[in-house]
TIVOTOR-82379 format. One record per atom (N, C-alpha, C): residue in three letters; x, y, z. Coordinates in pm, whole numbers, plus 50000, padded with zeros to 5 digits. Example, Ala and Ser with C-alpha at 12.3 -4.5 7.8 and 13.67 -1.06 7.14 Angstrom:
2
ALA513194943150780 ALA512304955050780 ALA513204967050780 SER512854977550708 SER513674989450714 SER512905000350787 
This chain:
95
UNK493025131050726 UNK491965123550661 UNK491545112050752 UNK490345107550734 UNK489815096650814 UNK490445083350771 UNK490845075450868 UNK491445062350841 UNK490385052650791 UNK490655046550676 UNK489775036250620 UNK490625023950595 UNK490425013850678 UNK491275002050669 UNK491014993450546 UNK489894995150480 UNK489554986950364 UNK490614988050255 UNK491144999950234 UNK492165001750130 UNK493414993550162 UNK493894994850284 UNK495114987450322 UNK494854972450318 UNK493724968150372 UNK493424953850374 UNK493344948050233 UNK492664954650145 UNK492494949750009 UNK493814949949931 UNK494514961049935 UNK495754962049860 UNK496814952549913 UNK496874950850045 UNK497904941950101 UNK497684927450059 UNK496444923550034 UNK496184909949985 UNK496884907549851 UNK496854917649764 UNK497454916249632 UNK498944919749630 UNK499414926749731 UNK500844929949740 UNK501644918349800 UNK500994910449880 UNK501694900249958 UNK502484890349871 UNK501874884849770 UNK502534874649687 UNK503784879949618 UNK503704891449546 UNK504944896349484 UNK506004900649586 UNK505554905249703 UNK506524909049806 UNK507244896849862 UNK506524886149886 UNK507154873849936 UNK508164868749834 UNK507774869349709 UNK508674864749602 UNK509954873149597 UNK509814886249615 UNK510954895349604 UNK511784896449732 UNK511104897249848 UNK511794900449974 UNK511794889250077 UNK510984878950057 UNK510904868150155 UNK509724869950250 UNK509354859050313 UNK508174858650398 UNK508294867650521 UNK509434866950589 UNK509604874450713 UNK509614889550690 UNK510364893950589 UNK510434908250559 UNK509074913550513 UNK508334905350438 UNK507014909350393 UNK506064911050511 UNK506054901350599 UNK505164901850715 UNK505474914250801 UNK506744916450827 UNK507164927850908 UNK506784941150841 UNK507004941950710 UNK506704954250636 UNK505214957350634 UNK504394947050617 UNK502954949150614 UNK502424953150752 UNK502994947350857 UNK502554950950993 UNK502934965351025 UNK504174968950998 UNK504614982651024 UNK503944992450928 UNK503704987850806 UNK503064996250706 UNK501655000250746 UNK500934991150808 UNK499564994150853 UNK499565005750952 UNK500505005651045 UNK500615016351145 UNK501015029451078 UNK501995028650989 UNK502455040550918 UNK501355046250828 UNK500575037550766 UNK499465041750681 UNK498465050150761 UNK498125045450879 UNK497185052850964 UNK497775066451002 UNK499045066651039 UNK499685079151078 UNK499725089050961 UNK500035084050842 UNK500095092650724 UNK498725098750695 UNK497675090650703 UNK496335095750676 UNK495895105950780 UNK496185103050906 UNK495755112051013 UNK496475125451006 UNK497675125650949 UNK498405138350940 UNK498135145750809 UNK497285140250724 UNK496955146550597 UNK495655154350610 UNK495655166250556 UNK494445174450559 UNK493335167550480 UNK492145167950533 UNK490995161450470 UNK490615168950343 UNK490515161550232 UNK490135167650104 UNK488645165950077 UNK487965158950164 UNK486535156550146 UNK486285142750089 UNK485305136150144 UNK485005122350104 UNK484545121249959 UNK483895131349909 UNK483365130849772 UNK484375135949668 UNK485505140449714 UNK486545145149623 UNK487145133149550 UNK487215133549417 UNK487765122249341 UNK489215119149375 UNK489945128849427 UNK491345126549463 UNK491495118649593 UNK490445117949672 UNK490525110649798 UNK490895095949776 UNK490285089849676 UNK490595075749645 UNK492075074249608 UNK492605083649532 UNK494015083149493 UNK494935084149614 UNK494575092749708 UNK495385094349828 UNK495365081549910 UNK494185076049933 UNK494085063650010 UNK494885052349944 UNK494825051449814 UNK495515040849740 UNK497035042849742 UNK497465054849710 UNK498905057549702 UNK499585055949838 UNK498895059849943 UNK499475058850077 UNK499735044250117 UNK498975034950065 UNK499235020750094 UNK500625017150043 UNK500895020449918 UNK502205017249860 UNK503335024549932 UNK503125037349959 UNK504155045150028 UNK504435039850167 UNK503395036550241 UNK503575031650378 UNK504325018450380 UNK503955009250294 UNK504624996150292 UNK506074997650247 UNK506315005850148 UNK507675008150099 UNK508545014350207 UNK508025024350275 UNK508795030850383 UNK508975021750502 UNK507955014050536 UNK508035005150652 UNK509094994250631 UNK509224989650508 UNK510204979250478 UNK511564984750440 UNK511664997950429 UNK512905004550390 UNK513424998850257 UNK512494997050162 UNK512834991650031 UNK513315002849939 UNK514164999249846 UNK514575009049746 UNK513425010849647 UNK513425022249581 UNK512375025149484 UNK512415014849371 UNK513605011349327 UNK513755001749218 UNK513174988049255 UNK513464983449376 UNK512944970549421 UNK511434970749434 UNK510914981549492 UNK509464982049513 UNK508714984549382 UNK509384990349287 UNK508784992349155 UNK508384978949094 UNK509214968649113 UNK508914955349063 UNK507674949549130 UNK507534952049258 UNK506374947249333 UNK505104954149282 UNK505184967149260 UNK504024974549210 UNK503654969749069 UNK504654967148987 UNK504384962148851 UNK503674948648858 UNK504114939848947 UNK503454926848964 UNK502034928649017 UNK501854938249108 UNK500534941449161 UNK499604945749048 UNK500074954548962 UNK499264959748852 UNK498994949248744 UNK499854939248734 UNK499654928548637 UNK498634918148682 UNK498224918748806 UNK497234909448857 UNK495944911048778 UNK495384900148731 UNK494204900948643 UNK492994907148713 UNK492864905548843 UNK491754911748916 UNK491914926948925 UNK493134931348938 UNK493404945748946 UNK493214952148809 UNK493664945648704 UNK493544951148569 UNK492094953048528 UNK491184944648578 UNK489774945548540 UNK489074957548603 UNK489594962248716 UNK488894973048786 UNK489194986448733 
């Protein structure tokens, strides 16, 4: 699939605060930096489903979470808390 940095940039803005709270500033910074690279690699190795396919948005979105989680080597339980905080953000809930 084609790399679109807007998804990673936007989601990482809202992931940063709960990640710093849970994992600390240094681990968050490192995870987001490595996650960006991993996100690109994951997208490039995924077969293109078509830009107009409604599932494309889901893939772009889900890969952000997966890339950051894998880059930071976080447990599923720990990262679940970060995702819950992300989803509780009032700007995210409105969309």
